[in-house]
Residue, then its C-alpha position, 0 to 999 in steps of 0.5 A: m090693929p096697933d097704933r103706929s103713930n108713936h114710934l118711940s116707947v114711953h121710956r124713950d119719949d121721956e128721954v127725948k123730952r129731957e134731951m130737948q129741954g136744954a135746946l128749948r130753954g136755950d137762947r138760940p133758934t130751935r128750928s132746923d129750917e132757917w126759913r121757919s125762924p122769926e125774923p130779927v128786929s130790923d133797924d127800920d122797925r125802931q121807934p122814933a126818938w121824937s114825940p109826935d105831940p108838939g106839946l111833949h117834946t124837948e129840944e133834942q127831940d125837935e132836932t131829931f124830928r127835923s133830921e128825920l124829916a129832912r132825911h125823908l124829904r128830897p130838896s128838889i120838892y121845894p117849894a112844896g105844899r102839905e100834899d106834896l110833903l105827904r106824898t113824898l113822905q109816903d114815897e120815901n116810906a117815912p114812919d107813920g108818926l112823921l106822916d101824922t105830924v106833917a098832916e097837921l100842917p094847914r092845907e094852903g101853906s107853902y114851904v121852901n125848906v125843912q126849917e119852915v115846915v118844922t116852924a109851922l108845926g110848932r117845933k123849934p128849928r135848928a139855930 
């Protein structure tokens, strides 16, 4: 019984390979089903412009860190302790680096605003 799995002849198979080379090497999706294509990089996937290590940061990175922290912390949580800050950051889907940095705060401290949190982390607050 002949094998019917290959519907193309050898010559047609080579022709199809040549036709597909442009599509496969091109800078566009090759899938006909859109749901099979990989998702593009989201703005939320970007890496932070600040260093989680307080010894390796610049003033610009300190300002970016403070802004990122303020963006994720609601003003209504203050005064807040370390655990309150971490819980709020998790609820707001803050980046892991931000959570890790805030986790370095002392357990018994209380903070009345973002500036105090930034200062307690050894970063330079906004002037």
